[in-house]
KOLTOR-804832 format. One record per atom (N, C-alpha, C): z, y, x negated. Coordinates in pm, whole numbers, padded with zeros to 5 digits, always signed. Example, Ala and Ser with C-alpha at 12.3 -4.5 7.8 and 13.67 -1.06 7.14 Angstrom:
+00780-00569-01319 +00780-00450-01230 +00780-00330-01320 +00708-00225-01285 +00714-00106-01367 +00787+00003-01290 
END
This chain:
-00370+01773+00464 -00471+01814+00561 -00481+01679+00666 -00508+01728+00795 -00540+01652+00932 -00674+01658+00914 -00735+01529+00902 -00850+01514+00921 -00886+01563+01102 -01033+01622+01129 -01044+01640+01262 -01132+01554+01311 -01192+01516+01230 -01286+01368+01249 -01311+01251+01192 -01195+01182+01152 -01157+01094+01044 -01272+01028+01055 -01267+00937+00910 -01431+00864+00923 -01319+00751+00815 -01386+00642+00827 -01367+00499+00734 -01488+00412+00686 -01463+00351+00595 -01552+00297+00533 -01698+00241+00690 -01757+00248+00608 -01893+00159+00686 -01853+00033+00735 -01798-00014+00608 -01848-00175+00585 -01729-00231+00674 -01615-00171+00730 -01542-00260+00782 -01602-00270+00932 -01659-00130+00996 -01698-00163+01118 -01784-00294+01077 -01894-00254+01031 -02004-00338+00995 -01917-00496+01018 -01805-00488+00925 -01779-00671+00910 -01694-00688+01084 -01683-00593+01155 -01607-00612+01296 -01736-00644+01356 -01860-00585+01363 -01995-00598+01453 -02019-00741+01406 -02028-00762+01309 -02029-00954+01278 -01951-01012+01324 -01821-00994+01337 -01750-01090+01343 -01759-01129+01485 -01733-01021+01575 -01746-01045+01718 -01902-01110+01751 -02009-01064+01657 -02148-01158+01705 -02119-01306+01727 -02026-01323+01542 -02001-01466+01530 -01959-01531+01641 -01862-01464+01699 -01766-01508+01830 -01802-01507+01956 -01924-01473+01955 -02012-01471+02082 -02083-01406+02142 -02049-01294+02133 -02096-01187+02174 -02258-01144+02121 -02354-01121+02237 -02502-01116+02210 -02475-00974+02122 -02572-00923+01973 -02591-00788+01961 -02637-00713+02057 -02753-00771+02115 -02795-00663+02211 -02654-00587+02294 -02593-00660+02339 -02529-00616+02445 -02415-00541+02414 -02388-00575+02285 -02253-00531+02200 -02330-00378+02157 -02412-00383+02050 -02510-00258+02052 -02499-00123+02204 -02563-00185+02323 -02522-00121+02450 -02417-00065+02526 -02357-00176+02496 -02197-00159+02542 -02061-00025+02435 -02132-00048+02299 -02016+00013+02264 -02085+00142+02197 -02244+00153+02221 -02301+00260+02204 -02352+00318+02055 -02339+00182+01958 -02343+00184+01789 -02469+00074+01815 -02599+00153+01697 -02682+00109+01648 -02673+00040+01500 -02708-00108+01588 -02678-00174+01453 -02751-00153+01278 -02856-00085+01302 -02966-00025+01205 -02789+00078+01084 -02779+00118+01185 -02706+00253+01112 -02584+00186+01004 -02468+00055+01067 -02440-00013+00993 -02432-00077+00851 -02600-00077+00816 -02655-00149+00722 -02658-00057+00584 -02582+00072+00633 -02586+00180+00488 -02472+00130+00437 -02509+00133+00298 -02445+00067+00215 -02340+00179+00187 -02207+00148+00148 -02106+00241+00097 -02127+00345+00158 -02122+00388+00310 -02128+00550+00349 -01993+00549+00475 -01973+00706+00505 -01833+00680+00588 -01918+00704+00730 -01786+00623+00839 -01834+00616+01000 -01728+00693+01028 -01757+00703+01178 -01667+00793+01300 -01564+00693+01275 -01385+00739+01305 -01289+00597+01347 -01329+00605+01494 -01340+00706+01544 -01397+00722+01692 -01494+00627+01747 -01591+00555+01642 -01716+00470+01694 -01676+00333+01685 -01562+00336+01591 -01507+00212+01534 -01454+00156+01645 -01360+00237+01732 -01292+00177+01814 -01348+00189+01924 -01448+00211+01942 -01533+00233+02065 -01609+00069+02041 -01618+00007+01920 -01688-00099+01929 -01564-00214+01944 -01414-00199+01905 -01301-00283+01924 -01334-00270+02101 -01301-00176+02151 -01270-00175+02316 -01428-00266+02394 -01537-00272+02293 -01639-00302+02381 -01640-00478+02322 -01585-00494+02220 -01565-00613+02172 -01471-00703+02272 -01361-00601+02322 -01232-00694+02358 -01287-00696+02496 -01342-00631+02563 -01388-00639+02708 -01504-00750+02694 -01627-00736+02650 -01697-00891+02622 -01657-01002+02624 -01564-01041+02498 -01536-01123+02407 -01416-01224+02532 -01309-01146+02566 -01173-01185+02594 -01092-01266+02539 -01139-01226+02369 -01053-01309+02315 -00928-01239+02217 -00816-01263+02308 -00671-01233+02219 -00676-01221+02110 -00694-01345+02014 -00697-01352+01877 -00819-01309+01792 -00872-01211+01814 -00946-01178+01734 -00954-01108+01591 -00820-00978+01635 -00754-00940+01546 -00722-00993+01417 -00615-01101+01466 -00581-01193+01355 -00680-01255+01319 -00808-01307+01372 -00869-01410+01306 -00981-01329+01215 -01032-01140+01245 -01064-01096+01180 -01007-01066+01046 -00888-01054+01055 -00790-00985+00934 -00796-01107+00837 -00753-01239+00913 -00699-01363+00852 -00819-01416+00725 -00937-01353+00731 -01052-01401+00647 -01096-01255+00537 -01036-01193+00560 -01051-01083+00474 -01027-01091+00299 -01073-01107+00224 -01075-01067+00105 -01074-00966+00009 -00977-00915-00072 -00945-00812-00171 -01127-00845-00207 -01135-00937-00260 -01308-00921-00364 -01414-00901-00265 -01398-00910-00141 -01522-00870-00064 -01491-00691+00016 -01387-00632-00072 -01343-00528-00021 -01361-00366-00047 -01503-00411-00105 -01504-00259-00200 -01423-00252-00323 -01401-00165-00364 -01357-00080-00518 -01212-00089-00469 -01143-00050-00359 -01013-00061-00275 -00958-00224-00313 -01026-00328-00304 -00985-00466-00274 -01017-00513-00436 -01085-00459-00501 -01105-00504-00635 -00964-00467-00731 -01012-00332-00737 -00846-00269-00788 -00756-00343-00708 -00747-00396-00619 -00568-00495-00539 -00569-00596-00681 -00693-00674-00657 -00753-00768-00750 -00688-00768-00861 -00712-00700-00973 -00724-00692-01097 -00616-00623-01118 -00512-00576-01052 -00371-00567-01126 -00302-00645-01181 -00224-00621-01294 -00144-00672-01353 -00059-00752-01279 +00005-00666-01167 +00087-00806-01095 +00113-00681-00946 +00183-00823-00862 +00131-00768-00709 +00182-00616-00682 +00322-00610-00740 +00380-00446-00710 +00248-00319-00770 +00210-00312-00856 +00129-00265-00903 +00021-00282-00811 -00026-00365-00755 -00173-00409-00639 -00120-00369-00516 +00023-00391-00490 +00002-00284-00332 +00035-00145-00355 +00068-00096-00491 +00110+00046-00491 -00090+00100-00525 -00163+00051-00585 -00296+00050-00603 -00400+00067-00405 -00329-00043-00331 -00393-00023-00219 -00367+00071-00144 -00202+00119-00179 -00165+00283-00089 -00200+00390-00097 -00282+00397-00261 -00296+00481-00344 -00449+00497-00305 -00545+00427-00294 -00670+00414-00271 -00693+00413-00098 -00605+00393-00031 -00631+00308+00107 -00737+00484+00197 -00714+00569+00117 -00809+00657+00221 -00971+00631+00191 -00980+00572+00071 -01147+00512+00056 -01153+00481+00187 -01106+00366+00187 -01083+00280+00323 -01094+00323+00495 -01024+00467+00476 -01011+00508+00619 -00910+00627+00581 -00976+00730+00695 -00886+00824+00701 -00720+00856+00763 -00766+00763+00850 -00695+00729+00956 -00549+00679+00965 -00518+00620+00838 -00446+00516+00851 -00347+00580+00705 -00207+00569+00708 -00169+00633+00601 -00061+00466+00581 -00015+00433+00452 +00066+00375+00388 +00192+00381+00334 +00291+00371+00318 +00393+00360+00271 +00444+00251+00191 +00560+00254+00097 +00610+00112+00034 +00742+00163+00039 +00832+00047+00089 +00953+00056+00064 +01060-00076-00026 +01107-00089-00040 +01193-00188-00165 +01342-00152-00119 +01407-00291-00069 +01569-00344-00068 +01596-00440-00202 +01714-00487-00180 +01757-00538-00331 +01664-00698-00250 +01630-00733-00101 +01625-00859-00107 +01426-00803-00042 +01376-00737+00007 +01254-00779+00031 +01203-00615+00030 +01060-00611+00024 +00974-00502+00067 +00891-00513+00168 +00859-00365+00238 +00756-00340+00307 +00681-00275+00313 +00574-00254+00388 +00437-00200+00379 +00437-00102+00539 +00476-00004+00530 +00463+00058+00675 +00366+00108+00719 +00260+00127+00821 +00128+00173+00870 +00154+00267+00939 +00100+00384+00947 +00129+00509+01050 -00030+00517+01055 -00068+00551+01205 -00213+00591+01249 -00227+00719+01272 -00309+00796+01292 -00334+00933+01295 -00363+00903+01465 -00262+01039+01543 -00263+01031+01679 -00373+01010+01748 -00417+00934+01850 -00539+00946+01909 -00635+00857+01860 -00584+00759+01767 -00677+00697+01712 -00622+00516+01705 -00474+00514+01781 -00460+00392+01759 -00516+00288+01827 -00504+00137+01776 -00564+00049+01865 -00510-00080+01828 -00427-00162+01905 -00398-00260+01909 -00447-00387+01804 -00539-00425+01864 -00626-00498+01792 -00671-00512+01627 -00673-00336+01608 -00694-00296+01414 -00580-00329+01400 -00440-00279+01451 -00285-00328+01407 -00291-00437+01358 -00336-00539+01455 -00316-00681+01404 -00460-00724+01287 -00533-00664+01308 -00659-00699+01228 -00611-00649+01040 -00514-00518+01066 -00474-00452+00924 -00333-00584+00912 -00265-00603+00991 -00161-00684+00902 -00226-00807+00890 -00276-00922+00984 -00331-00997+00945 -00423-01022+00738 -00489-00903+00782 -00569-00885+00661 -00508-00851+00526 -00390-00790+00528 -00285-00802+00457 -00209-00883+00393 -00187-00950+00504 -00089-01080+00471 -00223-01161+00386 -00366-01177+00400 -00465-01261+00336 -00449-01220+00162 -00469-01050+00187 -00490-01017+00019 -00346-01080-00055 -00247-01062+00016 -00154-01117-00074 -00095-01264-00102 -00176-01339-00023 -00186-01452-00035 -00273-01470-00160 -00377-01431-00184 -00460-01439-00241 -00434-01377-00388 -00363-01284-00401 -00337-01242-00513 -00201-01357-00546 -00140-01430-00516 -00016-01476-00523 -00048-01650-00535 -00173-01677-00501 -00249-01791-00467 -00132-01880-00401 -00073-01890-00296 -00003-01992-00230 +00012-01896-00094 +00001-01977-00007 +00006-01995+00131 +00157-01935+00212 +00218-01824+00166 +00319-01769+00177 +00283-01710+00318 +00446-01681+00395 +00442-01564+00510 +00569-01436+00524 +00508-01361+00606 +00594-01245+00641 +00750-01310+00639 +00811-01198+00637 +00959-01228+00700 +01014-01183+00827 +00931-01088+00804 +00941-00979+00951 +00849-00881+00967 +00813-00883+01083 +00703-00746+01174 +00756-00713+01244 +00731-00574+01242 +00763-00479+01355 +00621-00395+01418 +00605-00369+01549 +00491-00320+01624 +00578-00210+01699 +00470-00094+01662 +00480+00023+01768 +00452-00010+01909 +00359-00098+01945 +00355-00102+02085 +00428-00240+02149 +00460-00239+02286 +00493-00342+02348 +00427-00470+02348 +00542-00579+02335 +00470-00704+02350 +00435-00751+02398 +00250-00861+02373 +00192-00879+02444 +00263-00980+02570 +00216-01047+02663 +00285-01148+02724 +00305-01240+02690 +00221-01319+02547 +00237-01443+02491 +00232-01387+02342 +00306-01412+02264 +00331-01418+02171 +00327-01528+02070 +00228-01623+02123 +00200-01768+02085 +00111-01762+01936 +00028-01636+01938 -00112-01644+01889 -00015-01573+01724 +00056-01509+01782 +00117-01395+01635 +00251-01486+01544 +00286-01576+01630 +00411-01679+01612 +00330-01774+01510 +00209-01863+01573 +00117-01929+01498 +00087-01875+01390 +00015-01805+01373 -00017-01706+01187 +00080-01646+01136 +00189-01621+01201 +00285-01478+01093 +00405-01606+01075 +00436-01708+01098 +00548-01798+01103 +00708-01704+01080 +00703-01540+01157 +00830-01497+01128 +00863-01433+01244 +00981-01360+01222 +01055-01263+01343 +00954-01180+01353 +00978-01110+01484 +00854-01008+01524 +00921-00936+01590 +00916-00773+01570 +01008-00702+01684 +00929-00598+01757 +00893-00566+01854 +00798-00486+01936 +00881-00372+02014 +00816-00245+02069 +00829-00108+02056 +00974-00066+01949 +00877-00092+01837 +00964+00006+01687 +00912+00125+01638 +00941+00209+01613 +00970+00307+01550 +00803+00317+01456 +00804+00214+01381 +00705+00234+01260 +00591+00041+01309 +00530+00045+01276 +00414-00075+01236 +00455-00117+01102 +00542-00223+01054 +00579-00232+00888 +00547-00443+00895 +00547-00471+00781 +00523-00583+00730 +00566-00617+00618 +00678-00731+00644 +00783-00728+00519 +00794-00892+00460 +00812-00840+00308 +00844-00983+00249 +00917-00997+00199 +00970-01125+00110 +01074-01186-00001 +01060-01050-00112 +01146-01017-00185 +01114-00917-00294 +01038-00986-00395 +01126-01128-00426 +01047-01205-00563 +00890-01213-00549 +00840-01222-00456 +00676-01205-00451 +00640-01093-00514 +00694-00949-00543 +00648-00870-00612 +00641-00885-00747 +00702-00999-00828 +00701-01025-00951 +00575-01102-01018 +00508-01169-00893 +00377-01200-00893 +00322-01154-01011 +00256-01215-01158 +00203-01189-01211 +00024-01251-01191 -00068-01137-01259 -00252-01174-01275 -00267-01260-01365 -00286-01402-01360 -00299-01474-01512 -00418-01427-01582 -00534-01364-01483 -00655-01337-01532 -00675-01194-01571 -00557-01136-01561 -00557-00956-01575 -00648-00921-01719 -00709-00837-01669 -00824-00776-01806 -00791-00635-01804 -00736-00600-01885 -00669-00416-01915 -00854-00370-01899 -00961-00414-02005 -01041-00338-02010 -01146-00343-01848 -01107-00454-01780 -01183-00423-01637 -01143-00333-01548 -00964-00353-01549 -00844-00296-01499 -00877-00104-01479 -00965-00103-01611 -00906+00020-01662 -01071+00152-01595 -01154+00036-01582 -01297+00079-01533 -01294+00083-01377 -01232-00020-01296 -01206+00021-01196 -01122+00123-01123 -00987+00138-01213 -00909+00235-01175 -00979+00393-01141 -01110+00376-01224 -01154+00492-01295 -01246+00554-01175 -01325+00410-01153 -01431+00445-01032 -01356+00454-00910 -01197+00421-00905 -01174+00469-00741 -01156+00549-00765 -01037+00657-00880 -01035+00773-00826 -01150+00845-00831 -01239+00842-00928 -01384+00926-00883 -01423+00990-00736 -01406+00828-00700 -01408+00821-00561 -01322+00920-00485 -01236+00901-00488 -01131+01000-00423 -01139+01143-00469 -01188+01169-00587 -01208+01311-00575 -01325+01348-00511 -01419+01284-00524 -01501+01331-00401 -01543+01350-00285 -01458+01216-00207 -01379+01246-00134 -01347+01346-00059 -01281+01419-00164 -01153+01489-00121 -01021+01509-00056 -01005+01346-00098 -00868+01309-00015 -00780+01293-00127 -00809+01337-00280 -00733+01301-00374 -00606+01292-00381 -00506+01216-00381 -00377+01195-00384 -00312+01262-00446 -00208+01379-00406 -00105+01414-00476 -00014+01366-00600 -00065+01410-00736 +00048+01312-00852 +00143+01299-00836 +00252+01415-00766 +00377+01456-00738 +00404+01314-00621 +00351+01324-00530 +00346+01208-00430 +00361+01079-00482 +00216+01077-00519 +00213+00924-00631 +00334+00892-00718 +00413+01016-00828 +00554+00971-00886 +00654+00949-00777 +00665+01030-00681 +00801+00997-00567 +00757+00816-00494 +00646+00791-00452 +00626+00670-00391 +00698+00567-00550 +00630+00586-00633 +00646+00508-00728 +00804+00455-00756 +00879+00575-00770 +01031+00603-00823 +01092+00523-00685 +01038+00529-00546 +01111+00504-00416 +01095+00354-00431 +00985+00329-00500 +00929+00174-00497 +01057+00058-00609 +01093+00171-00697 +01134+00120-00794 +01280+00119-00802 +01334+00213-00721 +01499+00242-00749 +01576+00120-00759 +01560+00005-00671 +01646-00070-00632 +01661-00202-00748 +01524-00172-00844 +01556-00301-00927 +01512-00233-01100 +01549-00096-01094 +01588-00005-01219 +01482+00020-01309 +01359-00046-01281 +01256+00011-01378 +01153+00126-01302 +01309+00213-01317 +01209+00357-01250 +01234+00466-01373 +01256+00441-01533 +01273+00533-01602 +01158+00609-01620 +01127+00716-01723 +01016+00794-01696 +00910+00694-01758 +00965+00592-01852 +00871+00554-01942 +00794+00456-01881 +00898+00342-01806 +00827+00261-01687 +00679+00351-01629 +00733+00448-01515 +00646+00505-01428 +00547+00581-01497 +00544+00581-01650 +00415+00686-01722 +00350+00574-01749 +00382+00422-01793 +00328+00307-01857 +00216+00264-01726 +00295+00281-01577 +00242+00257-01458 +00130+00294-01385 +00145+00422-01470 -00007+00524-01472 -00073+00534-01597 -00072+00445-01684 -00122+00473-01756 -00139+00574-01843 -00045+00608-01860 -00012+00771-01921 +00074+00790-02079 +00053+00812-02193 +00193+00847-02251 +00299+00940-02212 +00411+00922-02244 +00510+01006-02201 +00494+01120-02187 +00431+01172-02317 +00399+01341-02341 +00318+01348-02249 +00193+01303-02145 +00115+01334-02104 +00157+01366-01992 +00268+01234-01929 +00326+01244-01807 +00409+01374-01763 +00476+01402-01860 +00565+01502-01846 +00459+01652-01840 +00354+01663-01923 +00295+01772-01902 +00218+01804-01782 +00191+01665-01717 +00145+01636-01565 +00219+01711-01463 +00341+01711-01453 +00448+01694-01396 +00506+01856-01400 +00469+01871-01521 +00465+02054-01590 +00395+02136-01501 +00222+02092-01492 +00136+02167-01424 +00197+02138-01305 +00253+02075-01218 +00258+02112-01100 +00407+02155-01056 +00466+02276-01178 +00614+02289-01171 +00710+02222-01117 +00743+02101-01159 +00829+02001-01089 +00922+01934-01251 +00987+01870-01266 +01048+01794-01360 +01054+01638-01318 +01054+01547-01374 +01096+01388-01360 +01258+01387-01269 +01318+01435-01340 +01422+01466-01309 +01460+01478-01180 +01395+01592-01155 +01402+01673-01002 +01347+01558-00914 +01207+01537-00956 +01162+01419-00833 +01273+01321-00808 +01329+01217-00950 +01426+01130-00890 +01560+01188-00799 +01596+01271-00841 +01714+01358-00796 +01688+01342-00610 +01580+01411-00546 +01498+01426-00409 +01481+01289-00400 +01397+01224-00423 +01413+01098-00387 +01501+00958-00340 +01579+01005-00462 +01705+00926-00458 +01805+01025-00308 +01816+01178-00273 +01855+01177-00167 +01823+01162-00057 +01679+01153-00025 +01620+01131+00115 +01614+00984+00152 +01623+00881+00022 +01630+00741+00057 +01790+00726+00090 +01855+00791+00041 +02046+00817+00039 +02032+00804+00247 +01966+00943+00271 +01993+00980+00417 +01937+00912+00462 +01801+00809+00440 +01751+00756+00534 +01796+00638+00528 +01884+00578+00458 +01993+00461+00456 +02114+00482+00563 +02125+00546+00512 +02262+00614+00605 +02250+00647+00739 +02097+00703+00758 +02060+00696+00912 +02051+00573+00981 +01964+00484+00927 +01897+00420+01042 +02052+00239+00979 +02093+00254+00946 +02235+00178+00922 +02180+00035+00928 +02083+00012+00840 +02067-00088+00844 +02116-00179+00669 +02159-00130+00655 +02271-00160+00540 +02421-00133+00455 +02502-00237+00455 +02611-00223+00391 +02635-00039+00298 +02709+00060+00387 +02738+00153+00298 +02757+00118+00148 +02863+00050+00129 +02888+00017-00026 +02754-00011-00106 +02653-00047+00002 +02543-00061-00102 +02441-00001-00125 +02412+00102-00076 +02370+00217-00103 +02354+00289-00200 +02462+00264-00311 +02451+00317-00433 +02382+00225-00540 +02353+00153-00532 +02252+00027-00645 +02139+00031-00540 +02115+00051-00410 +01975+00097-00356 +01887+00202-00392 +01977+00261-00404 +01853+00408-00512 +01914+00437-00631 +01977+00320-00724 +01925+00338-00834 +02073+00324-00939 +02179+00380-00872 +02293+00432-00950 +02354+00271-00988 +02387+00273-01124 +02469+00180-01144 +02645+00146-01121 +02677+00251-01050 +02821+00236-00998 +02822+00309-00924 +02940+00307-00800 +02927+00388-00689 +02988+00557-00717 +03090+00537-00869 +03158+00672-00896 +03001+00798-00938 +02930+00723-00988 +02836+00821-01004 +02732+00858-00894 +02673+00765-00802 +02672+00810-00666 +02733+00887-00583 +02853+00868-00607 +02958+00984-00512 +02979+01133-00569 +02949+01097-00708 +02910+01295-00757 +02799+01341-00714 +02693+01235-00681 +02570+01305-00668 +02561+01318-00544 +02643+01235-00458 +02634+01272-00279 +02714+01434-00283 +02822+01439-00351 +02874+01538-00322 +02820+01693-00416 +02729+01673-00486 +02652+01784-00529 +02530+01808-00404 +02509+01703-00358 +02399+01660-00283 +02444+01769-00114 +02517+01743-00096 +02558+01786+00043 +02716+01850+00050 +02769+01831-00064 +02935+01893-00040 +03021+01832+00018 +02971+01748+00012 +03103+01660+00089 +03081+01481+00057 +03220+01424+00091 +03191+01307+00093 +03139+01168+00172 +03090+01073+00119 +03014+00993+00224 +03069+01008+00374 +03183+00966+00341 +03260+00895+00478 +03274+01020+00578 +03304+01170+00506 +03266+01309+00572 +03150+01314+00616 +03030+01316+00553 +02893+01285+00583 +02843+01222+00757 +02944+01078+00709 +02902+01015+00835 +02993+01028+00929 +03125+01101+00926 +03199+01146+01047 +03101+01217+01105 +03081+01366+01026 +03029+01481+01080 +02876+01406+01173 +02819+01307+01129 +02654+01276+01181 +02700+01220+01317 +02844+01154+01330 +02834+01119+01416 +02892+01197+01563 +02937+01297+01494 +02992+01382+01608 +02843+01447+01717 
END
């Protein structure tokens, strides 16, 4: 359900207000221009209207005239200081699970942001989509810069993305982007996305504590439930399958273990939703195949392996079952 008045964690707005003040904006002027009372921002763990948050961005942009304030704010974002979502990220056993947790629990931080996780044989990407009417360029810069810092914190290395794409047009100067991200960037794209080398996903958390992790997971699940934005179990499983297909670790045992469930419990949960794991796997493979063929971003001969098939013969049989014709026939029909 699309929220009619989306809200976000007030800590983000509080952090933005303090960042603008530290950058040189006077508190009273910022309060007056944004229409935000500082006192309300002191409420711990409350929710705040996204519209008001964007008013603060607009006021700060006008008063400060600092083009890189979004990047600056994100660059100091630390998962250990970002509540239950950040703590779950930092406490995860490896970076892949950490990213899955961030995506799963992102609605705790904001109603208007949706995250999706994609993998190929060489890279992984996180796509950010924003609810229509709530887009702000500086907020996108903050989110990208912040996510980069979270990944750096987890892997304990000053790594860089391999690619960035933005939905908005290129600024007059991209020097600030180039200096901070040090990777190829494209603008006027269909999605906002940040991409990294696939090898990073295997980064392990050397301080992993299973007991602490289970407590944090339980707390985050409880918050999601109370907020009424609990993600669909089926969608969770579909996202995990999509993220793992090209690496081969998408067996039902792998997915169940990542969700801290026994295989039996996992199958029972799916049965409660009137679906099977094999059915979900087939649906995800079909959807991703269509996406790869439509985007024309990879060789057709690599698609079988990207969607988890060991050989082209098995993929071709599945493809004919899905569409009733061969890959070549499908592509010829699509080109007409």
